[in-house]
Structures are given as structure tokens and as C-alpha cells.
N, C-alpha and C positions, 0 to 999 in steps of 0.2 A: 505493500501499498504504498501511495505516495504521499507526503509532506502532503501535497495539495486535495490531497482526499480525506483528508484527518478535519476531525471537527474540535479546534482549540476552544478552550472555555468561553474567551472572551475574543471579539476582532477590533482594532481601531482603525481608523481612517484619518490620516496625517497627512500636516503638512512638515517634510523634514528639509531639509536643505542636505543636496548631495553629499554621501559618505565621505568624500574627498575634497571638500570645500571648508575652507576656512572655517566657514561658519558654523560647520556640524563639529567639526575637532575644537574649536571655540566653546559652544554648549553643551558638548560631549565632559571636556574636562569642568567646565564651570561645575557641570550635577556631579562628577567622579563616576562615571559608566557612560559605555558608549552600548549603544542599543544595536547598534549591528553585529560588534564581536560578541558580546556582553561581560565587557574588557570592564576593570574596574580601575579607574584612572586617581593619581593624585590632583586635587584641587587645589588652583592657587588660593594662595595666602591671602587672608584679608586681617591687616594691620586690625586689631580690637576686637576681632571674634575668635574665641578659642576655636581649636578644631574640629571637636566633639561638637561642640556647637554647629558648625558650620554645615558639618556632615548631619546634625539630624534636621536643620532648615531645609536642606535639598533633600530630605528624604523623600520627600513624596514625587517631585518630578522627576527623581534620577528613576522609582521602580517605570514609570513609563518612559523615559526617553524625552530627548530633546524634541521638540516638536509645537507645533500648532495643530488644535483640534480643527480638524472637519466631521468626523461625522462621532461623535465621543461610541465607548468601549458599549461593545453590546454580545449580547448574546445571538448565534444564528439558531434559525430556525430548525426545529428536530427531519432530519435526515440533508441539509443541505451543509455543505463543507464548503473549505476558504476556498475555490476554485468557482465559487458561482460568483463569491465576494468579488473574485480577479477579473471575469467576466464582465461584470456588471460596470467595472472602474474604468477597463481596456475601453469600453462605447462612450464614457464620461473623457476619456483623455482625448479618441477619435475628434471631437468638438470643440475642446481645448484649446487656444493658444498660450502658451510660456509668458509670462511677464515677468518684470522685475517688480518685487516691492517698494513701496515706500520708502523711505530711511526708517530702519527701526530702531528704536531708544529705550534705553531702562526706565520704568517708571514704578510707582505704586499702584496698584489693582486690585483692590479691595486692601484684605490686609496683605497683600502676596509682591514679590518684586517679579515683573515678566517686561518680558520687549513687547514694544506696541509700534504698530505701524505712522508715522508721523506725517501725513494728510491722505488723499484720496484713499481708501481701500476695496473699492465696489467688486473690483475683480476679482478678490482674494473673497471677499463674501459672497459674491456668487456661485464660485467653485465650491463653497461649504455647503449653499443653499441646495446645490444642487447633489451634494452627495448624502445628505441629510435626506432629502424626499428620492430620491433614486435607492437607496441602500436599504430605507426602512421596509420595504416587504424582506425581506431576508433575515430582517432582525425580530426573536423568539421576543415576546410581551413582558417586560417586567414582572418578579415576580410580585407577591401584595406583600415582601416584606422589604424586598426594594423599595418601590412605590411609597410606602408609609418613611422610609427609612430618610430619601430625599425629597417626601413632604414636610419634613420636622423642622427644614429652614426657613424662613421665611418667604414665601414666594407672592407675587401679585395675583391675581385670577387670569393674566395672560400667559403667566409663566406657568401655572398650577395646566393649563389648557394645553399648552407646550410638553409637560412632561405627559401629559396624558394619551398626548397625540402623538408623540414623537421619541419618546421616554429619556428625553432629557429638557429641560427649561431653559437653558441658553442658548437655544439655535434660533436661523431666522432672525425676526425682528429684534430677538434680544442678544444674536451672538455678539462676541469681542474677539477680533482676531489678537490672539497673542503667544509670546512664548515662554512657559511659566522657568523662573526662574530659582524661587524659591517656596516650599509652602509657606504658610501663617509666619507672620513674624513677631505672635505675642509673646514669645518669651525674651525677646529682645529690647534692651532699652534703645533712647535715640540716637544715641552716641554709634551702636552697631548698627541701625539701621543704616546710618548717612554713611559708614565704613561699607557696607554691602555695596550700596547704589553707588558709590564714587569706585570702589573695585571693579562692577558691570559693565561702568561706564568704560573704564579703562580697557577691558578687555571686547566689547562690543562695538563701540561708539568709532573706533578707525577701521573696522573693517569695511570692504566695498559692497554695493548691493547686493542685495541676497533676490538669487532669479529662482523664481517659483515657475519650474517647468515639469513638473512629475507630484504624484500622490502616491503617497505611502499607506504603507498596511504593517500595522505591528498585531501581534497577536500574545495574548497572554495564555503560554499553553496549559496550565492547571492553576484551579483558583490561587489568587496570593503570588503564583508565580512575578518576577516582571515580565514588563512587555519586550519582546522583543524586534526590531526590522527584518518580517521577510520578505518583503519584494516593495521596489520603487516603479511604478508606473510613469512612462513618458507621457506631459503631453504632447498635443501631434495634432492639433489644429490649423 
């Protein structure tokens, strides 16, 4: 049985920079893990932030790998396998042209640090919307406990409707393209937050424009495993 005929625990559809690019290398180094090879990496030192704290603060995005979400992680419908997802993404790629993202800048997004586009990002938003709607027929419905857990966070009526329809509240009109650099920073003091932001700016702001030229597929092989980059499908529009 081939890898593509297997059914992983969950599948996620992401934007991820090309694995040979400076963006992928910098992002993986920042998080301390390469999702393409599953190799653990030494993170850049951040003055004033202890190494153990830095590892803790980046633990959540490290598990998922360096990426921007297009279609959030989902379980496949019973009887479907990864090749079904790849076929649908190939269809999307056929009609989508590659493009440069607006400059990516380090910023706080809620309580975490992320890379956010500076300027018009309608093209990436459109790709994400297409992934959400086109791939939803392949996604299994949320379990009742999954739905209840996601409803524990404060949601607007619109976000709750999106959660029920698409399995996630921050899609379509509520979507915000970003590449996470940390989890929540509640454990940091103001000086440590400032040091993390400054260190991230030093790593990412000198990089060239980031090219959106593919759609990436990550899988969670078993529940709780780190997500692994398995496929990058080139945009061919």
C-alpha cells in the first residue's frame, strides 16, 4: 500500500515556502523544526528570553510546521485517502497563477507573534477560500466533543455559523493570512515580548519577497503527532 493510499489522522492544506528557500530555512530555524525532514533545529538566541521559555513559546507552531493555513486540519471522510485530496488540489493549482506575497512583517496577532502581509492580500485570501470550499466535501464532520471544544472560545454568530458549515470559525470573511511564529505570549513580560519581536524582525525583515507558487499538504500521521510536509503542488495557472 502506497503512502498516498493511506488515511492519516488529519490532513492540513497550507501555504509553505519552497523548502530550499531562505524563507523556509529561516522559519524552520525560528521554530526549531523542519516539517519536511522532521529534523530538530537549534533556534536563534533571543537576548533576555531563556532557552527553555523560547522552546515553550514556540511549541505549538513547531508542531504544525512553518506555514500559513489555507484549509485547517481536517479528518478525511471514511473511505477516502490522501490521493483524493491531492487530486482536488491539482485541479485548484491548474487554475491558479503564482504570485509574490506583499511584504511579510512581524506583528502581534491576538496574543501571539506572526508574520502578516503588509498591503493587499486578496490573491492569497482567494486561494484560501477556494481550498476551504473545494475540499470540504472530503472532510469528515466534527465530532460533538470537537465542536463543543471549539465553541468554548468566544465566537460571534457569524464565526459560529462558519464553524458549523466549514469546521473552523476563521475562514472566508473571517480569514487572516499569517505564519505563526509563537503561541500565546501570556507567560512573557513586556521586555521579553519586545525582545522576541525585535529578534524576529532581524531574522525575517531582510528576506526577499516571498513567492506563493504552490499549495502544500501536511499530515498528522496519528493523533498528537507532529505535522509533516508530504507534498507541494505547484500553481500552474
